[in-house]
C-alpha positions in Angstrom: 17.8 23.4 0.0 14.3 24.3 -1.3 13.7 23.3 -4.9 11.8 25.8 -7.1 9.8 24.8 -10.2 10.1 26.7 -13.4 6.8 28.1 -14.8 7.0 27.6 -18.6 5.0 25.7 -21.2 6.5 22.5 -22.6 5.4 21.3 -26.1 5.8 17.6 -27.0 6.0 16.4 -30.5 5.6 12.8 -31.6 5.5 11.9 -35.3 3.7 8.6 -36.2 5.1 6.9 -39.3 3.2 3.7 -40.3 3.0 2.6 -36.6 0.3 0.3 -35.3 -0.3 0.6 -31.5 0.1 -2.5 -29.4 -0.1 -0.8 -26.0 -0.2 2.8 -24.6 0.0 4.2 -21.0 -0.6 7.9 -20.5 -3.5 8.3 -18.1 -4.4 7.4 -14.5 -6.3 4.2 -15.4 -3.5 2.9 -17.5 -0.8 3.8 -15.0 -2.8 2.3 -12.2 -2.1 -1.1 -13.7 1.7 -0.6 -13.2 3.4 -1.9 -10.0 6.0 0.1 -8.1 8.8 -1.5 -6.1 10.8 0.4 -3.4 14.0 -1.6 -3.9 16.0 0.6 -1.5 13.3 0.4 1.2 13.3 4.1 2.1 9.5 4.3 1.9 9.6 6.6 -1.2 8.5 5.0 -4.5 7.1 5.7 -8.0 3.7 7.3 -7.8 1.1 8.4 -10.4 0.7 12.2 -10.5 -1.8 14.5 -12.2 0.0 17.7 -13.4 -3.0 19.2 -15.2 -3.7 22.8 -14.3 -0.5 23.4 -12.5 2.1 26.1 -13.4 5.2 23.8 -13.7 7.0 23.2 -17.0 5.4 19.7 -17.5 1.9 20.6 -16.2 0.1 20.5 -19.6 0.9 16.8 -19.9 -1.6 15.6 -17.3 -1.1 12.2 -15.7 2.5 11.0 -15.3 4.6 8.5 -13.4 6.9 10.2 -10.9 9.9 9.2 -8.7 11.8 11.6 -6.4 15.5 12.1 -5.6 14.6 15.0 -3.2 11.6 15.8 -1.1 10.9 19.2 0.4 11.0 19.0 4.1 12.8 15.6 4.0 15.9 16.3 2.0 18.1 14.4 -0.5 17.2 10.8 -1.5 19.2 8.2 -3.3 16.4 6.3 -5.1 16.4 2.8 -6.3 12.8 2.5 -7.5 11.3 0.2 -10.1 8.0 0.7 -12.0 6.8 -2.4 -13.8 4.1 -2.5 -16.4 1.4 -5.2 -16.6 2.1 -8.1 -19.0 1.7 -6.9 -22.6 0.9 -9.4 -25.4 3.2 -9.0 -28.4 2.7 -12.5 -29.7 1.2 -11.2 -33.0 3.9 -8.7 -33.7 7.1 -9.5 -35.5 8.6 -6.1 -34.8 8.1 -4.0 -31.6 9.2 -0.5 -30.8 9.1 1.2 -27.4 8.5 4.9 -27.1 8.3 7.1 -24.0 9.1 10.6 -22.7 11.0 11.4 -19.5 11.6 14.8 -18.0 12.0 17.1 -15.0 10.2 20.3 -14.0 13.5 21.8 -12.9 15.2 24.3 -15.2 18.6 23.4 -16.8 20.1 26.4 -15.0 19.1 25.1 -11.6 21.3 22.0 -12.2 18.6 19.9 -10.3 17.3 18.2 -13.5 19.9 15.5 -13.8 17.7 12.5 -12.9 19.3 9.2 -13.9 17.1 6.2 -15.0 17.2 2.9 -16.9 14.7 1.1 -19.0 14.4 -2.7 -19.2 12.3 -5.1 -21.2 11.8 -8.5 -19.7 9.5 -11.5 -20.1 9.6 -12.3 -16.3 9.9 -9.4 -13.9 10.8 -11.8 -11.0 14.4 -11.9 -12.3 14.7 -8.2 -11.7 13.1 -8.4 -8.2 15.7 -11.1 -7.3 18.5 -8.7 -8.2 19.3 -10.1 -11.7 19.2 -7.3 -14.3 19.5 -7.8 -18.0 21.2 -5.2 -20.2 19.2 -2.0 -20.2 17.6 -0.9 -23.5 18.3 2.6 -22.4 20.3 4.1 -19.5 21.3 7.7 -18.9 20.7 11.1 -17.4 18.1 13.7 -18.5 19.8 16.0 -21.1 18.1 19.2 -19.9 15.5 20.6 -17.6 11.9 21.8 -18.1 11.2 19.6 -21.0 10.3 16.0 -22.0 13.1 14.0 -23.7 11.5 11.5 -26.1 13.0 8.1 -27.1 12.0 5.4 -29.5 13.9 2.1 -29.5 13.5 -1.1 -31.4 12.9 -3.9 -28.8 12.0 -6.6 -31.3 14.9 -8.9 -30.2 13.3 -9.2 -26.7 9.6 -8.5 -27.3 8.6 -9.7 -30.8 6.3 -12.7 -30.8 6.3 -12.8 -27.0 3.1 -13.4 -25.1 4.2 -11.6 -22.0 6.4 -8.5 -22.2 7.0 -6.2 -19.2 8.4 -2.6 -19.5 10.4 -1.5 -16.4 11.6 2.0 -15.5 14.3 2.2 -12.9 15.1 5.5 -11.1 18.6 5.2 -9.7 22.2 6.3 -9.7 21.5 9.9 -8.6 20.8 12.0 -5.5 19.6 15.5 -4.5 18.0 16.3 -7.8 14.2 16.5 -7.5 11.6 14.6 -9.5 11.7 12.3 -12.6 8.6 12.1 -14.7 7.7 9.5 -17.3 4.8 9.7 -19.8 3.5 8.6 -23.2 4.7 5.0 -22.9 3.8 3.2 -26.2 4.5 -0.1 -27.8 4.0 -0.1 -31.6 4.6 -2.5 -34.5 6.4 0.3 -36.4 8.8 3.1 -35.5 7.6 6.4 -34.1 9.8 9.3 -35.3 10.3 11.7 -32.4 11.3 15.4 -32.9 12.3 14.4 -36.5 9.4 15.6 -38.6 10.1 17.9 -41.5 6.9 19.7 -40.4 6.5 20.9 -36.8 3.2 22.0 -35.2 2.4 24.1 -32.1 -0.9 25.2 -30.5 -2.0 28.3 -28.5 -3.4 29.1 -26.1 -2.5 26.1 -24.1 -4.5 25.5 -21.9 -7.4 26.5 -24.3 -10.9 27.5 -23.3 -12.8 28.0 -26.5 -10.6 28.2 -29.6 -7.3 26.2 -30.1 -5.1 27.8 -32.8 -2.7 25.6 -34.7 0.5 26.8 -36.5 2.7 24.6 -38.6 6.1 25.1 -40.3 4.9 23.4 -43.5 1.6 23.1 -45.3 -1.0 20.9 -43.6 -4.4 19.4 -44.6 -6.3 18.7 -41.4 -6.1 18.8 -37.6 -7.9 16.2 -35.5 -8.7 16.4 -31.8 -8.2 13.0 -30.1 -9.1 12.0 -26.6 -6.5 10.2 -24.4 -8.3 6.9 -25.1 -7.7 7.3 -28.8 -11.2 8.4 -30.0 -11.3 11.1 -32.7 -13.4 13.9 -31.4 -13.3 16.2 -34.4 -11.4 16.9 -37.6 -10.9 20.4 -39.0 -9.5 21.5 -42.4 -6.2 23.5 -42.2 -5.6 26.6 -44.3 -1.9 26.5 -45.3 0.1 26.9 -42.2 -2.7 27.8 -39.8 -6.0 26.4 -38.4 -8.5 27.1 -35.6 -10.5 24.5 -33.8 -13.5 25.1 -31.6 -12.9 23.2 -28.4 -15.6 24.9 -26.3 -17.7 21.8 -26.0 -14.9 19.5 -24.8 -14.7 18.3 -21.2 -11.8 19.7 -19.2 -8.7 17.6 -19.5 -5.8 16.6 -21.7 -6.2 15.9 -25.4 -4.1 15.2 -28.5 -4.2 17.4 -31.6 -3.0 15.5 -34.6 -1.9 17.5 -37.7 -1.8 15.8 -41.2 0.9 17.6 -43.2 0.9 17.7 -47.0 4.2 15.8 -47.1 2.5 12.8 -45.4 3.9 13.5 -41.9 1.5 13.0 -38.9 2.4 15.3 -36.0 0.6 14.6 -32.7 1.0 17.0 -29.7 -0.9 17.5 -26.5 -3.0 20.4 -25.2 -5.2 21.1 -22.2 -8.8 22.0 -22.3 -9.8 24.2 -19.3 
């Protein structure tokens, strides 16, 4: 059967609470350093996809990792695909948290969103490739469609003070759904609170051409525009619950807008400059 993609805008919210970044993967260059493995040998594997400018639910998020359990014109797949990060040095960190988002463009109503995946943290990926899997730090099915489901997990017991840490995403245990997307992979020395801020922020229009309007559910001080490589492009003062940022001079692409709330919360979301 032909799969149809839902056209809605997805807003992602990540709240940073005293977290120092160790590693981040969210764009094409960073994802290019990851290595896919087609364990089931069906010729279909993890790929890196640019969703910028599309009409799908996850399109505003730009570059993502993607693995399929159905291909139009081919039919249902039963994936067993691994995507392994480069070695990450956590030797200077006594605590390590892993954060990521996973989602599907399919709507919940379609029932084709139920991609199943596991996440592993290892010091030597050769053990996985030989068929020996440690306990997963996360394993489950996507809870809903047309959205990103964010997770933040303390992996200190396997990653703290380790010189070589590998993050592994496994797409498996499902068939005849559609596509699993993963993005915003981060290792930090402190926890990232996800969808838990007492203040939430949204932006419109998204994509934006000249002016990006910010609205918050609580008083905020400033909003900063940050490029995907972490550089602060601009900082604008907020007025209570609203703010407007001139983004007309930005190059087309995906950016973060980071709101500093009066209560100390930092809310970082993404938007697309067109």
